[in-house]
VOKEKOL-463125 format. One record per atom (N, C-alpha, C): residue in three letters; x, y, z. Coordinates in steps of 0.001 Angstrom, whole numbers, plus 500000, padded with zeros to 6 digits. Example, Ala and Ser with C-alpha at 12.3 -4.5 7.8 and 13.67 -1.06 7.14 Angstrom:
BEGIN
ala513190494310507800
ala512300495500507800
ala513200496700507800
ser512850497750507080
ser513670498940507140
ser512900500030507870
//
This chain:
BEGIN
thr405047116756890721
thr403668117108891125
thr402844115835891475
arg403014114848890557
arg402465113647890810
arg402697113035892232
leu404063113072892619
leu404542112521893687
leu403971113240894973
lys403879114581894875
lys403279115405895908
lys401762115027896096
leu400949114824895103
leu399701114513895063
leu399461113083895702
ala400410112184895405
ala400321110937896022
ala400553110845897463
arg401586111728897905
arg401805111865899173
arg400613112515900044
leu399974113546899390
leu398848114182899959
leu397639113131900201
ala397495112328899215
ala396380111274899256
ala396650110367900352
lys397866110005900524
lys398267109005901737
lys398077109647902960
his398411110817903129
his398347111702904308
his396860111840904777
leu395961112139903719
leu394542112296904054
leu393958110997904579
ala394389109839903973
ala393967108620904440
ala394244108258905816
gln395506108643906147
gln396155108382907515
gln395354109162908525
val395144110551908136
val394506111371909119
val393142111010909523
gly392348110453908609
gly391082109957908748
gly391112108753909847
arg392131107846909691
arg392239106756910542
arg392734107172911965
val393762107957912017
val394225108392913245
val393281108922914167
his392367109879913522
his391392110550914347
his390175109787914478
gly390050108574914087
gly388976107718914257
gly387814108076913313
gly388121108799912348
gly387089109054911331
gly386492107810910597
phe385236107735910103
phe384773106740909370
phe385675106768908062
pro386055105465907617
pro387082105450906559
pro386525106235905286
gly385232106139905104
gly384603106787903817
gly385161108309903742
ala385317108897904968
ala385617110439904966
ala386943110662904289
ala387981109763904696
ala389392109984904081
ala389332109454902779
leu388598108358902445
leu388583107842901046
leu387915108774900118
ala386980109497900590
ala386286110535899554
ala387304111679899241
leu388049112039900333
leu389019113140900135
leu390063112553899175
lys390431111387899429
lys391580110722898556
lys391172110615897190
ala389753110377897127
ala389239110085895549
ala389410111362894903
thr389130112537895426
thr389406113865894661
thr390816113999894153
val391791113546895006
val393161113620894474
val393353112521893480
gly392719111323893596
gly392865110303892624
gly392471110632891231
asp391492111446891199
asp391128111932889691
asp392237112683889008
ala393050113459889726
ala394185114166889194
ala395159113131888835
leu395524112259889720
leu396487111246889413
leu396208110361888336
ser395014110070888035
ser394614109103887150
ser394735109554885696
gly394738110836885524
gly394718111368884209
gly393406111399883523
arg392332111079884298
arg390983111040883794
arg390363112368884150
pro389186112734883436
pro388584113990883890
pro388245114222885315
gly388371115359885857
gly388118115450887329
gly386767115814887586
val386486116404888795
val385078116665889306
val384456117698888451
asp385329118525887623
asp384558119627886930
asp384342119113885571
leu384284117847885334
leu383854117398883909
leu382428117610883723
leu381519117362884614
leu380139117683884438
leu379697118953885315
pro378624119594884792
pro378225120773885539
pro377633120368886890
ala378005121296887910
ala377447121081889173
ala375997121450889142
ile375124120687889881
ile373685120962889944
ile373330120865891566
thr373021121814892128
thr372685121875893569
thr371276122261893781
ser370499121503894632
ser369149121879894870
ser369119123199895789
ala368479124182895408
ala368459125428896156
ala367305125513897231
gly366564124450897376
gly365541124315898389
gly365941123755899625
ser365012123409900456
ser365276122762901783
ser365389121265901611
arg365164120652900500
arg365454119342900322
arg366665119098899272
phe367185117851899244
phe368253117622898347
phe367786117456896865
phe366433117438896713
phe365975117249895251
phe364916118394895060
glu364684118728893959
glu363650119692893559
glu362514119033893005
pro361257119269893399
pro360058118648892775
pro359808119283891414
gly358762118585890794
gly358517119046889491
gly359660118695888438
glu359769119461887424
glu360543119216886277
glu361943119896886626
ala363027118951886774
ala364323119464887238
ala365397118529886778
his366568118895886689
his367678117897886484
his368080117282887890
ala368462116101887813
ala368842115402889110
ala370085116317889757
ser369942116577891076
ser370862117315891834
ser372243116404892130
asp373254117038892423
asp374432116184892744
asp374157115388893894
thr373292115714894909
thr373066114868895934
thr372215113719895436
glu371260113939894632
glu370547112778894127
glu371330111856893347
val372373112315892709
val373367111368891888
val374127110645892922
leu374547111248893899
leu375362110554895073
leu374506109458895747
val373178109894896132
val372367108914896730
val372107107628895826
ile371822107846894596
ile371536106675893728
ile372941105967893549
ala374053106570893399
ala375327105829893345
ala375543104892894461
leu375270105512895578
leu375590104783896897
leu374659103557897007
leu373398103718896515
leu372387102585896564
leu372665101596895470
leu373355101999894439
leu373716101021893403
leu374692100155893978
ile375800100642894704
ile376693099964895240
ile376216099019896499
lys375339099686897245
lys374694098874898351
lys373920097702897813
phe373208097933896818
phe372346096677896282
phe373018095897895189
glu374174096237894675
glu374725095526893605
glu375052094070893925
ser374920093182892798
ser375135091864893150
ser376520091427892405
ser377121092279891698
ser378331092040891034
ser379044093372890747
pro380147093495891421
pro381007094818891306
pro381460094808889930
glu381800093736889284
glu382477093827887961
glu381413094381886910
asn380109093720887012
asn378996094290886170
asn378639095646886480
thr378703096015887681
thr378220097375887951
thr379315098431887472
his380526098125887492
his381572098999886971
his381589098916885464
glu381391097758884846
glu381216097760883397
glu380008098521882827
trp378905098387883488
trp377775099268883165
trp378090100699883309
ala378620101176884430
ala378909102518884636
ala379968103102883635
ser380847102237883272
ser381889102696882269
ser381311102911880872
arg380383101962880563
arg379815102071879148
arg378864103273879128
leu378096103533880127
leu377124104639880014
leu377868105995880199
ala378878105967881107
ala379686107208881387
ala380408107731880134
ala380593106858879196
ala381138107295877963
ala380320108300877214
his379094108351877541
his378289109409876998
his378005110564877762
ala378651110656878909
ala378378111686879963
ala378632113151879337
val379817113275878676
val380239114608878213
val379124115120877188
glu378779114266876197
glu377820114676875173
glu376546114941875794
ala376035114116876724
ala374671114305877406
ala374852115547878224
ala375962115950878872
ala375948117109879696
ala375896118310878727
gln376381118159877595
gln376333119374876598
gln374869119526876076
glu374126118403875882
glu372781118452875198
glu371753118536876335
gln371924117902877513
gln371053117836878692
gln369854117219878233
glu368585118141878290
glu367354117582877917
glu367097117111876560
leu367953117656875677
leu368037117285874259
leu368734115946873922
trp369387115491874972
trp370214114181874724
trp369204113039874550
ser369525112214873524
ser368643111096873194
ser369226109786873708
ala368492109082874574
ala369055107798875108
ala369219106811873986
ala368743107056872889
ala368870106048871805
ala370399105588871440
ala371196106611871709
ala372648106174871503
ala373366105553872714
ala372656105469873870
ala373295104865875014
ala373010103285874944
pro373817102611875725
pro373665101073875799
pro372183100606876171
val371812099516875641
val370474099062875789
val369965098921877262
asp370993098646878064
asp370709098522879517
asp370906099803880355
ala371016100934879757
ala371314102146880313
ala370767102498881631
phe369415102137881674
phe368560102536882749
phe368352101425883775
val368654100204883485
val368364098988884205
val368707099086885690
pro370055099231885869
pro370498099306887329
pro369766100351888084
ile369437101580887455
ile368862102636888220
ile367428102300888475
lys366676101693887524
lys365305101331887692
lys365231100167888868
asp366252099291888936
asp366319098259890013
asp366449098966891400
val367316100013891456
val367429100612892733
val366101101358893242
cys365462101974892296
cys364199102650892496
cys363131101664892957
ala363154100431892393
ala362192099304892773
ala362346098756894030
arg363617098758894571
arg363941098018895789
arg363501098732896924
glu363340098028898055
glu362896098590899285
glu364154099328900019
trp363859100594900313
trp364897101266901182
trp364583101205902558
asp365022100113903328
asp364683100010904769
asp365440101111905522
leu365047101235906755
leu365662102123907649
leu367130102047907768
gly367732100891907891
gly369133100661907961
gly369766101208906776
thr369225100984905577
thr369892101408904384
thr369805103000904300
lys368693103496904616
lys368453105031904701
lys369560105569905688
met369760105034906800
met370768105469907750
met372186105551907256
leu372472104487906458
leu373813104378905908
leu374017105477904848
val372986105710904049
val373080106732903047
val373125108139903632
met372259108433904537
met372264109780905353
met373684109967905865
arg374107108917906692
arg375473109202907290
arg376471109389906208
ala376484108627905023
ala377464108901904030
ala377457110216903441
val376181110743903015
val375991111991902419
val376372113246903357
ala375842113145904648
ala375994114280905749
ala377409114187906240
leu377919112983906579
leu379146113066907357
leu380482112485906715
asn380256111496905824
asn381412110718905325
asn381658110927903820
trp381289112086903260
trp381532112404902017
trp382252113809901817
ser383077114041900968
ser383533115285900800
ser383427115666899291
gly382952116928899044
gly382758117331897589
gly381406117377897069
arg381199117220895890
arg379908117307895298
arg378955116199895882
gly377787116687896190
gly376776115727896695
gly376574115768898109
ala377736116081898871
ala377555116039900322
ala376517117223900770
arg375820116816901766
arg374765117738902200
arg374366117327903617
val374471118235904583
val374347118008906028
val372952117870906469
asp372086118536905656
asp370577118464906037
asp369734117379905575
ile370354116402904935
ile369570115211904415
ile369012114541905683
asp367874113965905635
asp367186113213906640
asp366363112142906210
asp365760111373907098
asp364895110237906693
asp363678110610906015
asp363044111821906431
asp361806112241905797
asp362140112557904309
gln363218113233903997
gln363592113522902689
gln363778112279901895
leu364556111254902339
leu364719110081901512
leu363444109320901349
thr362563109311902346
thr361346108598902139
thr360413109289901101
asn360418110692901124
asn359621111291900113
asn360230111186898680
tyr361534111122898628
tyr362152111088897387
tyr361912109637896707
lys361973108654897651
lys361565107284897244
lys360203107169896744
ser359277107876897422
ser357961107902897073
ser357734108416895715
phe358395109537895471
phe358293110243894033
phe358792109281893017
leu359975108575893268
leu360526107734892307
leu359702106566892004
thr358883106100892959
thr357965105022892660
thr356493105287892420
lys356303106561892226
lys354950106964891723
lys353850107030892785
glu354286106854894059
glu353248106955895159
glu352668108427895223
lys353652109359894827
lys353304110670894891
lys353423111346893602
gly353507110586892528
gly353743111031891184
gly355249111260890882
tyr355597110833889682
tyr356977110768889390
tyr357687112011889493
leu359026112099889678
leu359801113269889621
leu360170113366888149
arg359939114453887530
arg360230114535886072
arg361587115348885820
gly362070115003884692
gly363243115701884047
gly362705116948883407
val363658117843883121
val363323118979882282
val362988118566880944
thr361809119100880418
thr361212118700879140
thr361717119705878088
pro362231119208876896
pro362537120088875843
pro361405120953875425
thr361833122161874959
thr360734123110874533
thr359914122539873417
gly358598122520873635
gly357670122084872680
gly357369120623872802
ala358101119854873635
ala357966118432873760
ala356712118173874770
lys355907117180874369
lys354750116826875213
lys355175115705876292
arg356234114937875900
arg356551113843876800
arg357402114376878084
lys357007113928879212
lys357837114376880447
lys358377113181880957
pro359787113097880632
pro360616111934881229
pro360822111837882622
lys360802110709883041
lys361104110488884490
lys362499111021884878
arg362691111594885984
arg363825112305886363
arg365248111496886068
leu365207110311886579
leu366525109533886346
leu366621108818885028
leu365627108903884207
leu365652108133882965
leu365892109147881837
thr366804110024882099
thr367234111138881222
thr368700111165881198
trp369387112358880817
trp370813112440880758
trp371436112360882193
ser370526112525883221
ser370860112395884638
ser371534110981884851
ala371117109963884227
ala371484108593884335
ala373041108535883989
thr373484109412883015
thr374845109364882644
thr375732110006883790
arg375111110937884512
arg375926111526885567
arg375962110514886735
val375111109788886994
val375154108702887908
val376262107734887661
ala376214107262886197
ala377278106317885854
ala378648106946885887
asp378741108192885595
asp380107108842885541
asp380510108933887075
his379607109153887991
his379976109125889465
his380488107875889890
val379713106861889465
val380129105414889859
val381489105092889348
arg381642105470888078
arg382890105005887359
arg384107105668887999
arg384087107010888279
arg385180107713888826
arg385407107460890334
arg384239107182891151
arg384361107020892542
arg384230105531892939
phe384206104606892101
phe383845103252892324
phe384339102641893610
gly385824102809893712
gly386462102182894942
gly386113102898896210
phe385485104154896138
phe385349104930897249
phe383814104830897716
leu383017104162897117
leu381548104257897405
leu381268103040898354
phe382132101971898494
phe381774100993899207
phe381664101164900716
ala382801101630901414
ala383031101840902700
ala381825102650903353
pro381422103819902767
pro380285104594903304
pro378974103899903515
val378665102845902673
val377514102176902892
val377666100792903478
gly378866100539904104
gly379213099250904811
gly379162098013903967
val379740098178902764
val379956097138901781
val381386096783901596
thr381666095533901736
thr382996094995901413
thr383055094491900000
pro383901095045899175
pro383932094574897757
pro384226093008897752
arg383406092249896869
arg383731090841896788
arg384753090620895750
lys385604089678896106
lys386676089345895172
lys386285088362894200
//
């Protein structure tokens, strides 16, 4: 079975190149197979969360959707200054992903690494210029397979999402525990562990879609 999966992964990558497809498309398909080969938890490790609205994110109080997770993961790779540090951060925070997925809004970040939210905060604070947004849109709509892929993502959605993240239009909030007065920012909740888990498991496949060559 492992041999058949390996051959399938190789075939998918070759098909993407032969037909002139963007490498990220074949790599994303190959990544799905890679989870099975690695012996690590697959894509069903965490619950799927899909925005039911016309945008890839839900306003108000909500958990981060799979597309939000993918967008932030791609931007982490686009803006990262050290692949090693990014992977190390993702691995440490992703270790809490299963527990956080079970507890969701009840999960306490106190058990997470002290820098759990730092890379995500940095992504939210950076400027998302048109070139960066175009890369993310192409990656999400055309060059990604599986969770997070969404064909209707556009510049207006990304611009609005960024505005919500930086408080120009009020923060996007996470789901608040029953009886709690504090409304946490959307990505500074258990959703951060989902981003880290995505980066950890898809690390090698997030570079090509945003035009980044891993530094050695």
